N, C-alpha and C positions, 0 to 999 in steps of 0.2 A: 504494500500500500504506500502510495506516495503522499507525503504531506505537503501542504502549501508553504512555500517559503515566505516568511513575513519580513519585509524589509523595515528597518528602523524608521524610515520616512513614512511608511504606511501607518505604523503604530502611532507615530507622532501626529500625523494628520487625523487619525481616528480620535485621539485624545483631544485635539484642538476642536474637532467637530462636536464631540460630546460636551465639552465645556461651553462652546458657543450656544448649543441647544439649551443647556441648563440656564445660562445667563439670560437668553431671550425669554424663556418660559417663566423664569423668576420675575423678570421685569414685567411681563404681561400680567401675571397673577397679582403682583404688588399694586400695579396701577389700576387694575380692574377692581380690586378690593377697596381701594381708596374712595371709590364712589359710593360704596355701600348699597343702599336700596334707592338711590336717586331716581328722579323722574325722567331722566334723559332716555331717549330711545336707545335700546340696547345696541342696535347696529351702528348708530352714530357714536355711541360711547366706545364700542369696540374699535372703530376707526381711530378715535382719539387715543385710545390705549395703544394701538399698534403704532401710531405716529410717535407717541412718547417713547416707544422702545425701538425706534428706527436705528439707533446706533447699534444696539445689540443684534437686530435683524441683519444689518449690513455686515457685521462681523461674522455672522452665521453664513451669509451668502459667500463671503470671502473664504471661509474655511471649507465650505462644501463645493464650491464652484471654481475649482482651480483652472478650468479651461475657459472661463469667461462666457459660458453659454447663457444667452439672454433668457431662454426658456426656464432654465434652472433658477435663475435669479427671480424671475416673475413668480414661479411656483412657490419659492420660499417666502416671498413677500405676501402672496395670497394665503399661504398656510398661517402666517403670523396673524393676519386679519381674522381668519377662521378660529384660530386658537384664542385670540383676544375675545371673540364673541363667546366662546365656551367659558372663559374665565369670568366674563361679565355675568353671564347667566348663572354660573355657580355661585358667585358672590351674592347674587340676589336670591339664591335658593330655588332657582328655576332650572328645568331641564332644557337642554339646547334643542332637542328634537321631541 
């Protein structure tokens, strides 16, 4: 049986990606919770939360998208908006779906 050879660069990139995901998600959760049960439309608030975490999202894009693929960058940014909505709904005690 042949094992996969793991290069140090691959491991370093994986760790960087995991840390970037964690930082982005922590930022989204923190900012979503800051609103509490506010009256702002959840979608609008999620957009604001995602914008507040744009720095963390861009670091995630940089970590995951080493080839500079525009589609990957767009997908990560859209995922941040989606996750922000989930955190907003959770902070309000509501299900996202």
